[in-house]
CHARMM-style PDB file with segment names, atoms N, HN, CA, C and O in Angstrom:
ATOM      1  N   MET     1    -113.405 141.681 -31.185  1.00  0.00      PROA
ATOM      2  CA  MET     1    -113.470 143.124 -31.139  1.00  0.00      PROA
ATOM      3  C   MET     1    -113.339 143.719 -32.545  1.00  0.00      PROA
ATOM      4  O   MET     1    -114.021 144.686 -32.885  1.00  0.00      PROA
ATOM      5  N   LEU     2    -112.486 143.151 -33.327  1.00  0.00      PROA
ATOM      6  HN  LEU     2    -111.932 142.366 -33.051  1.00  0.00      PROA
ATOM      7  CA  LEU     2    -112.278 143.680 -34.706  1.00  0.00      PROA
ATOM      8  C   LEU     2    -113.536 143.547 -35.533  1.00  0.00      PROA
ATOM      9  O   LEU     2    -113.944 144.498 -36.200  1.00  0.00      PROA
ATOM     10  N   GLU     3    -114.154 142.389 -35.499  1.00  0.00      PROA
ATOM     11  HN  GLU     3    -113.823 141.616 -34.957  1.00  0.00      PROA
ATOM     12  CA  GLU     3    -115.371 142.181 -36.278  1.00  0.00      PROA
ATOM     13  C   GLU     3    -116.457 143.117 -35.818  1.00  0.00      PROA
ATOM     14  O   GLU     3    -117.184 143.661 -36.648  1.00  0.00      PROA
ATOM     15  N   ALA     4    -116.597 143.326 -34.513  1.00  0.00      PROA
ATOM     16  HN  ALA     4    -116.006 142.884 -33.838  1.00  0.00      PROA
ATOM     17  CA  ALA     4    -117.615 144.213 -33.976  1.00  0.00      PROA
ATOM     18  C   ALA     4    -117.353 145.674 -34.368  1.00  0.00      PROA
ATOM     19  O   ALA     4    -118.293 146.461 -34.481  1.00  0.00      PROA
ATOM     20  N   SER     5    -116.091 146.035 -34.575  1.00  0.00      PROA
ATOM     21  HN  SER     5    -115.328 145.396 -34.483  1.00  0.00      PROA
ATOM     22  CA  SER     5    -115.736 147.415 -34.888  1.00  0.00      PROA
ATOM     23  C   SER     5    -116.076 147.773 -36.324  1.00  0.00      PROA
ATOM     24  O   SER     5    -116.211 148.953 -36.646  1.00  0.00      PROA
ATOM     25  N   GLY     6    -116.216 146.790 -37.187  1.00  0.00      PROA
ATOM     26  HN  GLY     6    -116.107 145.831 -36.926  1.00  0.00      PROA
ATOM     27  CA  GLY     6    -116.492 147.065 -38.591  1.00  0.00      PROA
ATOM     28  C   GLY     6    -115.247 147.439 -39.387  1.00  0.00      PROA
ATOM     29  O   GLY     6    -115.343 147.764 -40.570  1.00  0.00      PROA
ATOM     30  N   ALA     7    -114.090 147.396 -38.753  1.00  0.00      PROA
ATOM     31  HN  ALA     7    -114.012 147.132 -37.791  1.00  0.00      PROA
ATOM     32  CA  ALA     7    -112.828 147.746 -39.430  1.00  0.00      PROA
ATOM     33  C   ALA     7    -112.467 146.693 -40.452  1.00  0.00      PROA
ATOM     34  O   ALA     7    -112.797 145.517 -40.305  1.00  0.00      PROA
ATOM     35  N   ASN     8    -111.780 147.139 -41.496  1.00  0.00      PROA
ATOM     36  HN  ASN     8    -111.512 148.095 -41.616  1.00  0.00      PROA
ATOM     37  CA  ASN     8    -111.205 146.215 -42.473  1.00  0.00      PROA
ATOM     38  C   ASN     8    -109.891 145.699 -41.902  1.00  0.00      PROA
ATOM     39  O   ASN     8    -109.064 146.485 -41.438  1.00  0.00      PROA
ATOM     40  N   TRP     9    -109.694 144.392 -41.933  1.00  0.00      PROA
ATOM     41  HN  TRP     9    -110.366 143.754 -42.310  1.00  0.00      PROA
ATOM     42  CA  TRP     9    -108.451 143.818 -41.415  1.00  0.00      PROA
ATOM     43  C   TRP     9    -108.131 142.549 -42.167  1.00  0.00      PROA
ATOM     44  O   TRP     9    -108.986 141.966 -42.834  1.00  0.00      PROA
ATOM     45  N   ARG    10    -106.889 142.133 -42.047  1.00  0.00      PROA
ATOM     46  HN  ARG    10    -106.195 142.607 -41.505  1.00  0.00      PROA
ATOM     47  CA  ARG    10    -106.465 140.873 -42.643  1.00  0.00      PROA
ATOM     48  C   ARG    10    -105.529 140.172 -41.677  1.00  0.00      PROA
ATOM     49  O   ARG    10    -104.782 140.806 -40.932  1.00  0.00      PROA
ATOM     50  N   TYR    11    -105.589 138.859 -41.707  1.00  0.00      PROA
ATOM     51  HN  TYR    11    -106.197 138.344 -42.313  1.00  0.00      PROA
ATOM     52  CA  TYR    11    -104.753 138.009 -40.869  1.00  0.00      PROA
ATOM     53  C   TYR    11    -103.433 137.772 -41.558  1.00  0.00      PROA
ATOM     54  O   TYR    11    -103.395 137.456 -42.747  1.00  0.00      PROA
ATOM     55  N   VAL    12    -102.344 137.924 -40.819  1.00  0.00      PROA
ATOM     56  HN  VAL    12    -102.375 138.181 -39.853  1.00  0.00      PROA
ATOM     57  CA  VAL    12    -101.009 137.628 -41.336  1.00  0.00      PROA
ATOM     58  C   VAL    12    -100.365 136.644 -40.375  1.00  0.00      PROA
ATOM     59  O   VAL    12    -100.228 136.941 -39.188  1.00  0.00      PROA
ATOM     60  N   ASN    13     -99.966 135.475 -40.870  1.00  0.00      PROA
ATOM     61  HN  ASN    13    -100.077 135.234 -41.834  1.00  0.00      PROA
ATOM     62  CA  ASN    13     -99.281 134.489 -40.062  1.00  0.00      PROA
ATOM     63  C   ASN    13     -97.791 134.861 -40.004  1.00  0.00      PROA
ATOM     64  O   ASN    13     -97.092 134.772 -41.014  1.00  0.00      PROA
ATOM     65  N   ILE    14     -97.317 135.267 -38.854  1.00  0.00      PROA
ATOM     66  HN  ILE    14     -97.885 135.339 -38.034  1.00  0.00      PROA
ATOM     67  CA  ILE    14     -95.927 135.700 -38.741  1.00  0.00      PROA
ATOM     68  C   ILE    14     -94.965 134.551 -38.435  1.00  0.00      PROA
ATOM     69  O   ILE    14     -93.749 134.722 -38.525  1.00  0.00      PROA
ATOM     70  N   GLU    15     -95.492 133.400 -38.078  1.00  0.00      PROA
ATOM     71  HN  GLU    15     -96.480 133.261 -38.004  1.00  0.00      PROA
ATOM     72  CA  GLU    15     -94.634 132.279 -37.664  1.00  0.00      PROA
ATOM     73  C   GLU    15     -93.559 131.905 -38.666  1.00  0.00      PROA
ATOM     74  O   GLU    15     -92.411 131.716 -38.262  1.00  0.00      PROA
ATOM     75  N   PRO    16     -93.868 131.787 -39.961  1.00  0.00      PROA
ATOM     76  CA  PRO    16     -92.798 131.386 -40.896  1.00  0.00      PROA
ATOM     77  C   PRO    16     -91.855 132.525 -41.278  1.00  0.00      PROA
ATOM     78  O   PRO    16     -90.899 132.293 -42.018  1.00  0.00      PROA
ATOM     79  N   GLN    17     -92.087 133.721 -40.811  1.00  0.00      PROA
ATOM     80  HN  GLN    17     -92.864 133.909 -40.210  1.00  0.00      PROA
ATOM     81  CA  GLN    17     -91.271 134.859 -41.190  1.00  0.00      PROA
ATOM     82  C   GLN    17     -90.479 135.322 -39.976  1.00  0.00      PROA
ATOM     83  O   GLN    17     -90.997 136.067 -39.145  1.00  0.00      PROA
ATOM     84  N   LEU    18     -89.240 134.890 -39.867  1.00  0.00      PROA
ATOM     85  HN  LEU    18     -88.819 134.285 -40.542  1.00  0.00      PROA
ATOM     86  CA  LEU    18     -88.415 135.115 -38.687  1.00  0.00      PROA
ATOM     87  C   LEU    18     -88.350 136.616 -38.305  1.00  0.00      PROA
ATOM     88  O   LEU    18     -88.437 136.951 -37.124  1.00  0.00      PROA
ATOM     89  N   ASP    19     -88.202 137.494 -39.275  1.00  0.00      PROA
ATOM     90  HN  ASP    19     -88.131 137.222 -40.234  1.00  0.00      PROA
ATOM     91  CA  ASP    19     -88.119 138.926 -38.954  1.00  0.00      PROA
ATOM     92  C   ASP    19     -89.393 139.428 -38.288  1.00  0.00      PROA
ATOM     93  O   ASP    19     -89.326 140.199 -37.331  1.00  0.00      PROA
ATOM     94  N   LEU    20     -90.563 138.998 -38.787  1.00  0.00      PROA
ATOM     95  HN  LEU    20     -90.618 138.371 -39.565  1.00  0.00      PROA
ATOM     96  CA  LEU    20     -91.834 139.404 -38.191  1.00  0.00      PROA
ATOM     97  C   LEU    20     -92.019 138.757 -36.813  1.00  0.00      PROA
ATOM     98  O   LEU    20     -92.513 139.395 -35.883  1.00  0.00      PROA
ATOM     99  N   LEU    21     -91.623 137.501 -36.691  1.00  0.00      PROA
ATOM    100  HN  LEU    21     -91.221 136.983 -37.446  1.00  0.00      PROA
ATOM    101  CA  LEU    21     -91.718 136.810 -35.417  1.00  0.00      PROA
ATOM    102  C   LEU    21     -90.914 137.510 -34.342  1.00  0.00      PROA
ATOM    103  O   LEU    21     -91.383 137.683 -33.217  1.00  0.00      PROA
ATOM    104  N   ARG    22     -89.701 137.912 -34.689  1.00  0.00      PROA
ATOM    105  HN  ARG    22     -89.320 137.772 -35.603  1.00  0.00      PROA
ATOM    106  CA  ARG    22     -88.857 138.656 -33.732  1.00  0.00      PROA
ATOM    107  C   ARG    22     -89.482 139.999 -33.375  1.00  0.00      PROA
ATOM    108  O   ARG    22     -89.452 140.414 -32.216  1.00  0.00      PROA
ATOM    109  N   ARG    23     -90.047 140.679 -34.369  1.00  0.00      PROA
ATOM    110  HN  ARG    23     -90.071 140.342 -35.311  1.00  0.00      PROA
ATOM    111  CA  ARG    23     -90.599 142.000 -34.142  1.00  0.00      PROA
ATOM    112  C   ARG    23     -91.910 141.977 -33.342  1.00  0.00      PROA
ATOM    113  O   ARG    23     -92.120 142.824 -32.474  1.00  0.00      PROA
ATOM    114  N   TYR    24     -92.770 141.033 -33.627  1.00  0.00      PROA
ATOM    115  HN  TYR    24     -92.599 140.345 -34.333  1.00  0.00      PROA
ATOM    116  CA  TYR    24     -94.114 141.033 -33.050  1.00  0.00      PROA
ATOM    117  C   TYR    24     -94.435 139.877 -32.094  1.00  0.00      PROA
ATOM    118  O   TYR    24     -95.512 139.858 -31.498  1.00  0.00      PROA
ATOM    119  N   GLY    25     -93.549 138.945 -31.945  1.00  0.00      PROA
ATOM    120  HN  GLY    25     -92.674 138.960 -32.430  1.00  0.00      PROA
ATOM    121  CA  GLY    25     -93.834 137.699 -31.232  1.00  0.00      PROA
ATOM    122  C   GLY    25     -94.508 137.834 -29.889  1.00  0.00      PROA
ATOM    123  O   GLY    25     -95.400 137.047 -29.572  1.00  0.00      PROA
ATOM    124  N   THR    26     -94.110 138.811 -29.087  1.00  0.00      PROA
ATOM    125  HN  THR    26     -93.385 139.450 -29.345  1.00  0.00      PROA
ATOM    126  CA  THR    26     -94.686 138.954 -27.744  1.00  0.00      PROA
ATOM    127  C   THR    26     -95.861 139.922 -27.704  1.00  0.00      PROA
ATOM    128  O   THR    26     -96.471 140.098 -26.649  1.00  0.00      PROA
ATOM    129  N   ARG    27     -96.194 140.556 -28.833  1.00  0.00      PROA
ATOM    130  HN  ARG    27     -95.699 140.412 -29.689  1.00  0.00      PROA
ATOM    131  CA  ARG    27     -97.260 141.546 -28.879  1.00  0.00      PROA
ATOM    132  C   ARG    27     -98.463 141.102 -29.697  1.00  0.00      PROA
ATOM    133  O   ARG    27     -99.373 141.901 -29.917  1.00  0.00      PROA
ATOM    134  N   VAL    28     -98.498 139.875 -30.146  1.00  0.00      PROA
ATOM    135  HN  VAL    28     -97.758 139.226 -29.967  1.00  0.00      PROA
ATOM    136  CA  VAL    28     -99.560 139.381 -31.023  1.00  0.00      PROA
ATOM    137  C   VAL    28    -100.862 139.307 -30.216  1.00  0.00      PROA
ATOM    138  O   VAL    28    -100.848 138.832 -29.080  1.00  0.00      PROA
ATOM    139  N   PRO    29    -101.965 139.758 -30.769  1.00  0.00      PROA
ATOM    140  CA  PRO    29    -102.124 140.353 -32.069  1.00  0.00      PROA
ATOM    141  C   PRO    29    -101.647 141.789 -32.124  1.00  0.00      PROA
ATOM    142  O   PRO    29    -101.656 142.497 -31.117  1.00  0.00      PROA
ATOM    143  N   VAL    30    -101.236 142.211 -33.289  1.00  0.00      PROA
ATOM    144  HN  VAL    30    -101.228 141.636 -34.107  1.00  0.00      PROA
ATOM    145  CA  VAL    30    -100.794 143.596 -33.526  1.00  0.00      PROA
ATOM    146  C   VAL    30    -101.616 144.134 -34.691  1.00  0.00      PROA
ATOM    147  O   VAL    30    -101.770 143.473 -35.718  1.00  0.00      PROA
ATOM    148  N   LEU    31    -102.135 145.331 -34.516  1.00  0.00      PROA
ATOM    149  HN  LEU    31    -102.010 145.869 -33.682  1.00  0.00      PROA
ATOM    150  CA  LEU    31    -102.852 145.993 -35.572  1.00  0.00      PROA
ATOM    151  C   LEU    31    -101.971 147.076 -36.170  1.00  0.00      PROA
ATOM    152  O   LEU    31    -101.276 147.779 -35.437  1.00  0.00      PROA
ATOM    153  N   GLY    32    -101.988 147.216 -37.437  1.00  0.00      PROA
ATOM    154  HN  GLY    32    -102.553 146.645 -38.033  1.00  0.00      PROA
ATOM    155  CA  GLY    32    -101.221 148.267 -38.120  1.00  0.00      PROA
ATOM    156  C   GLY    32    -102.171 149.200 -38.869  1.00  0.00      PROA
ATOM    157  O   GLY    32    -103.182 148.772 -39.425  1.00  0.00      PROA
ATOM    158  N   ARG    33    -101.823 150.468 -38.869  1.00  0.00      PROA
ATOM    159  HN  ARG    33    -101.001 150.816 -38.418  1.00  0.00      PROA
ATOM    160  CA  ARG    33    -102.600 151.465 -39.613  1.00  0.00      PROA
ATOM    161  C   ARG    33    -101.759 151.944 -40.770  1.00  0.00      PROA
ATOM    162  O   ARG    33    -100.802 152.693 -40.573  1.00  0.00      PROA
ATOM    163  N   PRO    34    -102.108 151.514 -42.009  1.00  0.00      PROA
ATOM    164  CA  PRO    34    -101.283 151.856 -43.161  1.00  0.00      PROA
ATOM    165  C   PRO    34    -101.138 153.368 -43.417  1.00  0.00      PROA
ATOM    166  O   PRO    34    -100.118 153.802 -43.952  1.00  0.00      PROA
ATOM    167  N   SER    35    -102.124 154.153 -43.049  1.00  0.00      PROA
ATOM    168  HN  SER    35    -102.953 153.800 -42.614  1.00  0.00      PROA
ATOM    169  CA  SER    35    -102.061 155.588 -43.369  1.00  0.00      PROA
ATOM    170  C   SER    35    -100.881 156.290 -42.729  1.00  0.00      PROA
ATOM    171  O   SER    35    -100.323 157.220 -43.311  1.00  0.00      PROA
ATOM    172  N   ASP    36    -100.489 155.853 -41.527  1.00  0.00      PROA
ATOM    173  HN  ASP    36    -100.942 155.097 -41.054  1.00  0.00      PROA
ATOM    174  CA  ASP    36     -99.370 156.516 -40.846  1.00  0.00      PROA
ATOM    175  C   ASP    36     -98.350 155.571 -40.238  1.00  0.00      PROA
ATOM    176  O   ASP    36     -97.392 156.016 -39.606  1.00  0.00      PROA
ATOM    177  N   GLY    37     -98.546 154.258 -40.422  1.00  0.00      PROA
ATOM    178  HN  GLY    37     -99.324 153.896 -40.935  1.00  0.00      PROA
ATOM    179  CA  GLY    37     -97.606 153.273 -39.918  1.00  0.00      PROA
ATOM    180  C   GLY    37     -97.734 152.981 -38.419  1.00  0.00      PROA
ATOM    181  O   GLY    37     -96.927 152.237 -37.862  1.00  0.00      PROA
ATOM    182  N   ALA    38     -98.744 153.563 -37.768  1.00  0.00      PROA
ATOM    183  HN  ALA    38     -99.399 154.167 -38.221  1.00  0.00      PROA
ATOM    184  CA  ALA    38     -98.947 153.314 -36.327  1.00  0.00      PROA
ATOM    185  C   ALA    38     -99.318 151.858 -36.099  1.00  0.00      PROA
ATOM    186  O   ALA    38     -99.917 151.206 -36.956  1.00  0.00      PROA
ATOM    187  N   GLU    39     -98.938 151.351 -34.892  1.00  0.00      PROA
ATOM    188  HN  GLU    39     -98.452 151.880 -34.197  1.00  0.00      PROA
ATOM    189  CA  GLU    39     -99.264 149.984 -34.508  1.00  0.00      PROA
ATOM    190  C   GLU    39     -99.857 149.961 -33.136  1.00  0.00      PROA
ATOM    191  O   GLU    39     -99.512 150.772 -32.277  1.00  0.00      PROA
ATOM    192  N   LEU    40    -100.762 149.019 -32.929  1.00  0.00      PROA
ATOM    193  HN  LEU    40    -101.043 148.360 -33.627  1.00  0.00      PROA
ATOM    194  CA  LEU    40    -101.366 148.768 -31.619  1.00  0.00      PROA
ATOM    195  C   LEU    40    -101.132 147.321 -31.314  1.00  0.00      PROA
ATOM    196  O   LEU    40    -101.676 146.455 -31.999  1.00  0.00      PROA
ATOM    197  N   GLY    41    -100.328 147.020 -30.290  1.00  0.00      PROA
ATOM    198  HN  GLY    41     -99.886 147.724 -29.734  1.00  0.00      PROA
ATOM    199  CA  GLY    41    -100.010 145.660 -29.927  1.00  0.00      PROA
ATOM    200  C   GLY    41    -100.770 145.235 -28.671  1.00  0.00      PROA
ATOM    201  O   GLY    41    -101.181 146.060 -27.854  1.00  0.00      PROA
ATOM    202  N   TRP    42    -100.938 143.942 -28.550  1.00  0.00      PROA
ATOM    203  HN  TRP    42    -100.604 143.272 -29.214  1.00  0.00      PROA
ATOM    204  CA  TRP    42    -101.622 143.372 -27.395  1.00  0.00      PROA
ATOM    205  C   TRP    42    -100.806 143.624 -26.156  1.00  0.00      PROA
ATOM    206  O   TRP    42     -99.579 143.564 -26.242  1.00  0.00      PROA
ATOM    207  N   PRO    43    -101.382 143.897 -25.027  1.00  0.00      PROA
ATOM    208  CA  PRO    43    -102.806 143.886 -24.731  1.00  0.00      PROA
ATOM    209  C   PRO    43    -103.470 145.210 -25.054  1.00  0.00      PROA
ATOM    210  O   PRO    43    -102.883 146.277 -24.873  1.00  0.00      PROA
ATOM    211  N   PHE    44    -104.702 145.127 -25.535  1.00  0.00      PROA
ATOM    212  HN  PHE    44    -105.178 144.261 -25.682  1.00  0.00      PROA
ATOM    213  CA  PHE    44    -105.530 146.319 -25.729  1.00  0.00      PROA
ATOM    214  C   PHE    44    -106.966 145.928 -25.476  1.00  0.00      PROA
ATOM    215  O   PHE    44    -107.335 144.756 -25.558  1.00  0.00      PROA
ATOM    216  N   ASP    45    -107.785 146.947 -25.161  1.00  0.00      PROA
ATOM    217  HN  ASP    45    -107.485 147.899 -25.094  1.00  0.00      PROA
ATOM    218  CA  ASP    45    -109.189 146.709 -24.925  1.00  0.00      PROA
ATOM    219  C   ASP    45    -110.018 147.424 -25.986  1.00  0.00      PROA
ATOM    220  O   ASP    45    -109.464 148.029 -26.903  1.00  0.00      PROA
ATOM    221  N   ALA    46    -111.338 147.357 -25.865  1.00  0.00      PROA
ATOM    222  HN  ALA    46    -111.789 146.866 -25.120  1.00  0.00      PROA
ATOM    223  CA  ALA    46    -112.212 147.961 -26.859  1.00  0.00      PROA
ATOM    224  C   ALA    46    -112.010 149.461 -26.969  1.00  0.00      PROA
ATOM    225  O   ALA    46    -112.091 150.008 -28.069  1.00  0.00      PROA
ATOM    226  N   GLU    47    -111.752 150.135 -25.875  1.00  0.00      PROA
ATOM    227  HN  GLU    47    -111.686 149.691 -24.981  1.00  0.00      PROA
ATOM    228  CA  GLU    47    -111.536 151.562 -25.912  1.00  0.00      PROA
ATOM    229  C   GLU    47    -110.235 151.886 -26.638  1.00  0.00      PROA
ATOM    230  O   GLU    47    -110.191 152.812 -27.448  1.00  0.00      PROA
ATOM    231  N   ASP    48    -109.170 151.126 -26.352  1.00  0.00      PROA
ATOM    232  HN  ASP    48    -109.206 150.374 -25.694  1.00  0.00      PROA
ATOM    233  CA  ASP    48    -107.894 151.315 -27.069  1.00  0.00      PROA
ATOM    234  C   ASP    48    -108.082 151.114 -28.554  1.00  0.00      PROA
ATOM    235  O   ASP    48    -107.552 151.873 -29.366  1.00  0.00      PROA
ATOM    236  N   LEU    49    -108.841 150.087 -28.911  1.00  0.00      PROA
ATOM    237  HN  LEU    49    -109.271 149.470 -28.251  1.00  0.00      PROA
ATOM    238  CA  LEU    49    -109.102 149.786 -30.321  1.00  0.00      PROA
ATOM    239  C   LEU    49    -109.849 150.931 -30.972  1.00  0.00      PROA
ATOM    240  O   LEU    49    -109.483 151.361 -32.065  1.00  0.00      PROA
ATOM    241  N   ALA    50    -110.889 151.433 -30.324  1.00  0.00      PROA
ATOM    242  HN  ALA    50    -111.186 151.083 -29.436  1.00  0.00      PROA
ATOM    243  CA  ALA    50    -111.647 152.528 -30.904  1.00  0.00      PROA
ATOM    244  C   ALA    50    -110.782 153.766 -31.100  1.00  0.00      PROA
ATOM    245  O   ALA    50    -110.877 154.434 -32.129  1.00  0.00      PROA
ATOM    246  N   ASP    51    -109.950 154.071 -30.131  1.00  0.00      PROA
ATOM    247  HN  ASP    51    -109.872 153.528 -29.295  1.00  0.00      PROA
ATOM    248  CA  ASP    51    -109.034 155.206 -30.248  1.00  0.00      PROA
ATOM    249  C   ASP    51    -108.054 155.030 -31.421  1.00  0.00      PROA
ATOM    250  O   ASP    51    -107.781 155.965 -32.175  1.00  0.00      PROA
ATOM    251  N   PHE    52    -107.536 153.799 -31.545  1.00  0.00      PROA
ATOM    252  HN  PHE    52    -107.758 153.040 -30.932  1.00  0.00      PROA
ATOM    253  CA  PHE    52    -106.610 153.509 -32.624  1.00  0.00      PROA
ATOM    254  C   PHE    52    -107.273 153.645 -33.995  1.00  0.00      PROA
ATOM    255  O   PHE    52    -106.683 154.206 -34.918  1.00  0.00      PROA
ATOM    256  N   LEU    53    -108.495 153.135 -34.128  1.00  0.00      PROA
ATOM    257  HN  LEU    53    -108.975 152.680 -33.378  1.00  0.00      PROA
ATOM    258  CA  LEU    53    -109.193 153.185 -35.384  1.00  0.00      PROA
ATOM    259  C   LEU    53    -109.559 154.603 -35.762  1.00  0.00      PROA
ATOM    260  O   LEU    53    -109.642 154.915 -36.950  1.00  0.00      PROA
ATOM    261  N   GLU    54    -109.777 155.463 -34.798  1.00  0.00      PROA
ATOM    262  HN  GLU    54    -109.709 155.210 -33.833  1.00  0.00      PROA
ATOM    263  CA  GLU    54    -110.113 156.866 -35.081  1.00  0.00      PROA
ATOM    264  C   GLU    54    -108.898 157.625 -35.562  1.00  0.00      PROA
ATOM    265  O   GLU    54    -109.013 158.587 -36.322  1.00  0.00      PROA
ATOM    266  N   GLY    55    -107.696 157.175 -35.103  1.00  0.00      PROA
ATOM    267  HN  GLY    55    -107.602 156.393 -34.485  1.00  0.00      PROA
ATOM    268  CA  GLY    55    -106.428 157.835 -35.347  1.00  0.00      PROA
ATOM    269  C   GLY    55    -106.224 158.319 -36.696  1.00  0.00      PROA
ATOM    270  OT1 GLY    55    -105.176 158.892 -36.995  1.00  0.00      PROA
TER     271      GLY     55
END
């Protein structure tokens, strides 16, 4: 879905970082929007993704 959206994204491996694993472990994948700090955690669909990217 991300590739199809044309959004810029990067992969972050949270496994070796205990604080991130605790924060995101059950919601992976999680998308973050740097402009306002908003996050979209799994589960989400294409419509949720489009709404998030417009945000």
